[in-house]
N, C-alpha and C positions, 0 to 999 in steps of 0.2 A: 412345328417347323424344322426342316432339317436343312442344315448350313449346308451338309455335303451334298445334297441334291439341287440346292440352290445354285451352288457354285460348279456344278455340271451344267447347270441350264446355262449359266452366263456364258459358258463356252461354245454354248450349239449355235450353229448357224442357220438360223429360223428367220421368217419373216417377221415384223415387228410386232402384228398380233397374235401371231403364235406363240412367239417369246413369251408375252404377256401371261398367255392362258399356261403355258407351261410353268412361267414361274409362280403363278397363282395354285397351281396343282404342287410344286413344290414347298410352297409356305404353308399347306396343310398337311404335307406328307411326314411322317414317321422318320426316325433313322433308317428304316428297312424299304423305303420309297413307297410304303403303302398308305392311302387317304381315300376318304369317301366323301368329298364336299358334293353339296347339290349344285345343280346347273344355275341357281339364284344366287349362290353364294359367290360363283365363278364371275358371273356378271358384274356382281357387286365390287369385287375386286379388281376387275380390269377395265370397267366400263365401257364393255363391247356390250353388244346386241346378244340374246340369246341364241339366234341361228350362227353368228360370227362363233361365237364359243363351242357350240356340237359341232360345226365344221371343222374348228381347229383339232379337237379330240379326235374325229374320224380320221384327220390326216395324221395326228401322233399314232395311232392305231395301225394304220396302214403303212407308214414308215417304220414300225416296230420301237418307238419312242415309249410307249407304253401299252399295257393291257388292262382289259376291264372283265369284271364279272358281275353279273346281277344276285343279288341279294334279295331275294321275296320280304317285301315290308320294310328292307331298309336302304332302299336305292341302289347304288352302282358303286361298288368298290374298285379302285383304280391301283395299279402297281406299276411303278415308274421304273423304266429302264431306259434313260436316255442313251442315243448313240451318239459318240462325237464324230467328226468329220474326220473322212479319211486321210486329210492334208497332212503330212508328218511336220512336225514342230521342227523348225528351222533353230538349230543351235549355233551361235557365233562362235567362231574360232577363240582362241585363247587369248589370240594378239589383240581382239577387237572388245574384249572384255573389258567393264570399267572396272578399274580397281576400286576397294573399299575406301571411303574418304577415311583419312589419317585422323586417330584421335589426338587431337591437339587439345592439350589442357592448358587453358590460360592462364596467366600469371595472376594470381589472386592479387586484388587491391587490396592495399595496405590502409585501412581506415584509421585515422586519427582521433583518439576517443576524445570526446568533449570534456571541457574542463567540469567539475564537480561545481553546483551552484551551492552546497551545504557548507558555505563557508564557517568555520567555529571560532568564535572570537575568544581571547584569551580569560583563563580560568579567574575569578575572583578570590581563589584561595590566598590565605596569607603567606605561605610559602611559596609564592611566584615571585621570582628574583625581583628585586627593586629596579626598575628602569630600563628592565628587559623588553625587548621590540618582541611583537607576536611573530612568528615565523612566516616567511615570505614578505614582510613588510621591506621595502627600502631603507638605506640608510638615513635619508632626508628626511624620510616620512615619520611623525608623530603617531603616537597611540591616538585612539579617540578620545575626544574632549567626554562623552559622553559616558564613557566607562569609568565606575568608580576606583579611585586609588586606594587600597589598604595602607592606613598609618601604620608607621613601625611600632607605635606603642601598644598596638593590638596584638596580643600573642596568636601565635598561628594556630597552636594545637585547640584552644579552645574555640576559634574563630571557624576551623573548618570542620570540627565537630558540630556546631550548631549549623552549617549550611548543609551538611550531609544528612543532620536530624529533619530539617525542613525539606529535603528532597525526599526523603523516606516517606515522609508522610503524605506528600504529593503537594506542598506549597511551598516550592521555592521561590524565594524573594526575588522580584525584577530589580534593575539597575537602581531605579528610582527608592525603591524600598531601602537598598542596599547604604544608599547616600544618607535616608533617614537614620536608619541604624548607625553608622558612623557618625553622625550629628549628637545623638543621644548619648553615645557611649562618650564621646569628647565633653559633654558638658557634666555627665555625672564622674569622669575622670577628674575634672576640674573641681568637683564638690569632695572628691577625697574618694570615691567609690574605686573598687578593683574591675576592671573590663574583665578580668578573667572570670572572676565571681559571678558577674551577671550572666556571661556567656554561658558558665557552665550550669547555673541555677536555670535557664531557659532549657538550654538541652535537657536536662535529667527530667524536666517537668512535660517535656515535649510542648513548650510554649512557642507560639507563632508571632511573639511580640518579645520585645525586650521591656524590664522592668526594672527600675532602681530599688535597691533595699530600704525599708521602712526605716531606718535610723543610719546617718552619716556615720561611715566608719571612722573617721577622725575627730568625732565629737567626744569632749571630756566633760565628765560631769564635776559638780564642786564637791571640794572635800566633805566629809562628814556622813551623817544618817541621810537616807532618802528625804526625810524631811526639811532637811536642811537646805536642797536644792529645789524643792518642790514647793517651796513656800507654805508650810504648814502653820498653823498658829499654833500648835503645839511647841514649835521652835522659837517663838519670840520670847523676849524677856519680860519676866515677872514685872506687873504694873503694881508698884508700890505705893500709888496716891491714895488720900483717904478720901473718905466719903463725901465731904463738903466742897473739895477742889474737884472731884468727880461731878458734882451735880453742877458746878459753875462752868464747868467746859461743857458740858453736854447743853445748856441752855445757851451758852454763846456761839456755839458750832452747830446747833440744831441737830444732834445726834450723839451717838456714843463716841467718846473721844479716846486716842490711846497714845501711851506715853512713848 
């Protein structure tokens, strides 16, 4: 298909049927204007009869729009050289020519970005100032009641270290879990345990839970040897009773009696 020759055909002043046939020839031509379609191909492209196509080709040849050459065994080879109309092209004077459209650049519309839906709640770190309002909260609005408040008696460094460890192992506590942990620490603190020691031990062993020490830190043992507070028989006073008295007491009480 030659765009150059098809453009030339569009500018030709021909009857409708002949123009269709010439356009079909240009559609089959190469850039040199040479083509070799069969009559059946031209009939199919133009939807005209075989005699109409042959008559149009003869008219083109008579008027100098094409020349053809018989190729034995290969059909007919056509050479297109469409002749343009002798009517000169009318050029409009400069005053009547249309001015090119002005290149107007519309003012860009400023789109206000939508507020982010990812609202970040205040941190649970003990270093968060007490009574401080989260950013963006009105003066009269109180913090959410569902967020746990870290008591002052929980040391900041052990608490933050424990939360950081939980986040690092991929098991950050929920708000409800934080409330439970604060409750445990408060009970153990009342029993004499150190909350900082409990938190540090859990952080050191990568525990996801908090556990009290096995022995109360403020428990005091009785003075003396271990047998004295364990109740060992070795610490009991010597039995100075004679054999007759021991036998009477065993019969009276149904078993060995101790003085």
